N, C-alpha and C positions, 0 to 999 in steps of 0.2 A: 755915190751909190752905196747902199748898205750891203753887207755880206749876203743877207737873205735875198735881196734883189738880184745879186749876181747868180745865186743858185736858181732863182725863178727864170732868169733869162736863159741860162744854159739848158734848163729843162724844156722851156717852150721852143727853143731852137730845134731840139731833137724831136719834139712832138710835131712840129711843122714838117720836118724832114720825113717823118713816118706817115704823114697825111692824116693825123689824128684829128678828130673833132674834139675841141676843148674850149673851156672858158674859165674865167675867174669869177666865182659867184659873189654877189653882194651879200654881206652878212648883216648890215645895219637895217634899221626900219623893219621891213617885212621879211627880211632874210632870216635864215636859221643860223644861230651861233654854233661855232665849232666845226662848220663844214670845211673840208680841206681847201687849201689855197687854189688848187686847180682840179677841176672835174672834167671828165670827157669820156670818149669811147674810142677804142681801137680794136679793129677786127671783131666787132660785135660784142666786146667786153667793156663794161663800164669800169672806169678807174677814178680814184680820188688820190691826189698827191698833196701831202703836207710838206712844204719846204721849210727847212730850218738851216741855221748857220751856226758854226762853232759847236759848242756843247749844248745848245738849246734843244729841248725835248718838247714833244707835243703836250698840251694841257690835258687834264683828265677828260674834258669835254671833247677835245679833238680826238683823243684815243677812243672814246665811246663812238664817235662818228665813223672812224676808220674801222672799228670792230663791226659796226653795223653793215658797212660796205662789204667787208670780208664775209660776214655771215650770209649776205645775199649773193654770194659767189662773184662779187666784184673784185677788182684789184685795188688794194689799199696799201699805199706806200708812204714812207717817211723818207725824204730825200735831203741830203746835205752835201757838203763838199766831198765826202768820201765816196758817194755813189752817184753824184749828179751827172757823170758821163756815161752811165749804164742804163739809161731810160729804155733803150730798145730791148735790152736783155730783160729788164724788170717787167716790161709789158709783153714779153714773149715773142718779140720780133726776131727775124733771122739775124744772126751775128754777122756783121760786115768786117769787123776787126778781129783777126785770128788770135790776138793777145787778150781779147776781152772775155770776161767770165761768161760761161754759158749757164743758164738756169732752166731747169725743167719744170714748167708750170703745169704739166699734165695732171699731177695729183690734185690740183686745185680746181680743175675744170669740172 
């Protein structure tokens, strides 16, 4: 299993726990290139999550797609090993672990 697959599995486990609607879009053929690895909806908010491992960064096309999501008032995230355990916080879900970082997304709504 590659490091990026480990990140994706950790992310999807948390999305399932939150009850999110999500999927992995197909980008070949008729799909759009640069779309985030995971797209979905939580509490009425669209999100796009680009999963990376190590020091890997999104490509310019991935950055463009994430920026378009953010401009449309969606949640655009780049997740790696450093923040892969914080999906509930990044999506604005209630914090269950008192040691977990809290993030106020009110300014983005």
